[in-house]
C-alpha positions as CSV (number, residue, x, y, z in Angstrom):
1,M,73.1,-17.0,-41.8
2,K,73.9,-13.7,-40.0
3,K,70.4,-12.3,-41.1
4,V,68.7,-15.4,-39.7
5,V,70.5,-15.0,-36.4
6,L,69.7,-11.3,-36.3
7,I,66.0,-11.9,-37.1
8,G,65.9,-14.6,-34.4
9,M,67.3,-12.3,-31.8
10,I,64.8,-9.6,-32.7
11,L,61.9,-12.0,-32.4
12,I,63.2,-13.3,-29.1
13,G,63.5,-9.6,-27.9
14,I,59.9,-8.9,-29.1
15,T,58.6,-12.0,-27.4
16,A,60.4,-11.2,-24.1
17,T,59.1,-7.6,-24.2
18,S,55.5,-8.7,-24.8
19,Q,55.8,-11.2,-21.9
20,N,56.6,-8.3,-19.6
21,Q,53.8,-6.1,-20.9
22,Q,50.5,-6.4,-19.1
23,A,47.1,-4.9,-19.8
24,Y,44.6,-4.0,-17.0
25,V,40.9,-3.4,-17.8
26,V,39.0,-0.7,-15.8
27,D,36.5,-2.2,-13.4
28,T,33.7,0.3,-14.3
29,A,31.6,-0.8,-11.3
30,Q,34.4,0.1,-8.8
31,S,35.9,3.1,-10.6
32,T,34.7,6.7,-10.1
33,I,35.1,10.1,-11.5
34,T,33.9,13.0,-9.3
35,W,33.6,16.4,-11.0
36,Q,33.4,19.8,-9.3
37,G,32.3,23.1,-10.8
38,N,32.4,26.4,-9.0
39,Y,31.0,29.9,-9.5
40,A,33.6,32.6,-10.2
41,F,32.4,35.1,-7.7
42,N,30.4,33.1,-5.2
43,F,31.4,30.6,-2.5
44,S,29.2,27.9,-4.1
45,E,29.9,24.8,-6.0
46,H,28.3,21.7,-7.6
47,E,29.8,18.3,-7.3
48,G,28.8,15.0,-8.9
49,T,29.9,12.0,-10.8
50,V,30.3,10.6,-14.3
51,Q,31.0,7.0,-15.1
52,F,33.6,5.2,-17.2
53,K,32.3,3.2,-20.1
54,Q,35.5,1.3,-20.6
55,G,39.3,1.6,-20.3
56,V,42.6,-0.1,-20.3
57,L,46.0,0.6,-18.7
58,T,49.2,-0.9,-20.0
59,T,52.3,-1.6,-18.1
60,L,55.8,-2.8,-19.0
61,D,57.9,-4.5,-16.3
62,G,55.4,-3.1,-13.8
63,S,55.6,0.5,-15.0
64,I,52.7,2.3,-16.6
65,I,53.4,3.0,-20.2
66,G,50.0,3.9,-21.7
67,G,46.2,3.6,-21.5
68,S,43.0,4.8,-23.0
69,F,39.6,5.5,-21.4
70,V,36.1,6.2,-22.5
71,I,33.7,8.2,-20.3
72,D,30.0,7.9,-20.7
73,M,28.8,11.5,-20.6
74,T,25.2,10.4,-20.4
75,T,25.8,9.4,-16.8
76,I,26.6,12.9,-15.5
77,S,24.8,13.1,-12.2
78,N,24.8,14.6,-8.7
79,A,22.9,14.4,-5.4
80,E,20.8,17.5,-6.4
81,F,19.8,16.0,-9.7
82,L,18.7,12.8,-8.0
83,K,16.4,14.9,-5.9
84,G,14.9,16.6,-9.0
85,I,16.9,19.9,-8.8
86,G,20.4,21.1,-9.7
87,P,22.4,21.8,-12.8
88,V,22.7,18.3,-14.5
89,E,20.1,18.8,-17.2
90,H,21.8,22.1,-18.1
91,L,25.2,20.4,-18.1
92,R,23.9,17.9,-20.6
93,D,22.5,20.4,-23.0
94,T,24.2,22.5,-25.7
95,D,25.3,25.2,-23.3
96,F,27.8,22.8,-21.8
97,F,28.6,19.2,-22.9
98,N,25.9,18.6,-25.6
99,V,25.5,15.0,-24.5
100,A,22.9,14.2,-27.2
101,K,25.5,14.9,-29.9
102,Y,28.7,13.9,-27.9
103,P,27.7,11.0,-25.6
104,E,31.3,10.0,-24.9
105,A,34.5,11.7,-23.9
106,S,37.9,10.0,-23.9
107,L,41.4,10.2,-22.5
108,V,44.5,8.6,-24.2
109,I,47.8,8.5,-22.3
110,T,50.6,9.8,-24.5
111,S,53.5,9.6,-22.1
112,V,54.3,8.7,-18.5
113,E,57.2,9.7,-16.2
114,Y,57.6,7.8,-12.9
115,F,59.1,9.4,-9.9
116,K,60.0,6.4,-7.7
117,T,61.0,8.3,-4.5
118,E,57.6,10.0,-4.4
119,N,55.7,7.1,-6.0
120,V,53.9,9.4,-8.4
121,H,53.4,9.4,-12.1
122,K,53.5,12.6,-14.3
123,I,51.0,11.7,-17.1
124,L,50.5,13.5,-20.3
125,A,47.3,12.6,-22.2
126,D,45.0,13.7,-25.0
127,M,41.5,14.4,-23.7
128,T,38.6,14.6,-26.1
129,I,35.4,16.4,-25.1
130,K,32.7,17.5,-27.6
131,G,34.9,16.3,-30.4
132,V,37.8,18.6,-29.4
133,T,41.1,17.1,-28.4
134,N,43.6,18.9,-26.2
135,S,46.7,17.8,-24.2
136,I,46.5,17.7,-20.5
137,E,49.1,17.0,-17.7
138,F,48.3,15.5,-14.3
139,W,49.8,13.6,-11.5
140,A,48.7,10.1,-10.4
141,T,49.5,7.6,-7.7
142,A,49.3,3.9,-8.5
143,N,49.0,1.0,-6.0
144,G,50.1,-2.2,-7.8
145,A,49.1,-4.4,-4.8
146,D,45.5,-3.2,-5.1
147,N,45.5,-2.5,-8.9
148,T,44.3,1.1,-8.3
149,L,45.3,4.5,-9.6
150,E,44.2,7.9,-8.2
151,A,44.5,11.3,-9.7
152,K,43.2,14.9,-9.2
153,F,43.3,17.5,-11.8
154,K,41.5,20.5,-13.3
155,I,40.9,21.5,-16.9
156,D,39.9,24.9,-18.4
157,R,36.5,24.1,-19.9
158,T,36.9,26.8,-22.6
159,R,39.7,24.9,-24.3
160,W,37.0,22.3,-25.3
161,G,34.4,24.8,-26.4
162,I,32.4,24.6,-23.2
163,T,31.9,28.4,-23.1
164,Y,28.5,29.0,-21.4
165,N,28.8,32.0,-19.1
166,N,26.0,33.5,-17.1
167,K,25.8,37.3,-17.9
168,L,25.1,38.0,-14.2
169,K,28.7,38.5,-12.8
170,N,27.8,37.2,-9.4
171,H,26.6,33.9,-10.9
172,A,29.4,33.5,-13.5
173,I,30.7,30.0,-13.8
174,A,34.5,29.5,-13.2
175,D,36.4,28.2,-16.2
176,G,38.1,25.4,-14.2
177,I,36.4,22.0,-13.7
178,G,38.0,19.7,-11.2
179,F,38.2,15.9,-11.4
180,I,39.0,13.4,-8.7
181,V,39.6,10.0,-10.4
182,N,39.7,6.7,-8.6
183,L,40.4,3.7,-10.9
184,K,40.2,0.0,-10.1
185,F,41.7,-2.4,-12.6
186,K,41.4,-6.1,-13.4
187,P,44.4,-7.8,-15.1
188,V,43.6,-9.2,-18.6
189,Q,44.1,-12.9,-18.5
């Protein structure tokens, strides 16, 4: 009888927990990733966008506990590219992201720490680019009323095997790539 009561209590706890857990799907039409690359020795940069393919954010009792996102690398673009110039075709080739072989990148949240007084989240995640996975850390701000999340962070491209470097020092590309992420979510019904 004690086993039956214990199993019943565990099942009630699991049910209660799952009722407080909520999944939110990325609204890919309203979410953006802006990238920024710079030259190491010039005051010059390129900025553009890349689109989400899909994603989900999970909360428990209103707090973010996880999520996973897929980025469509074939959508790398920028204003220069749309005018028929700029670095996008080069970014898509084997010198950089090798989009033909690796059309997707991903990010999986591994842990979240919430700082209520500042309303910011310290997020640890595994980012996969070109089949290489590395851990990253970034800070994000969520707005529950609008179902949005914003984050800014940089990565060292060389950690993912993105090692192209122009031999002309004045045109060398900086190792850091910046990202500004604005996510809009829809609750899963």
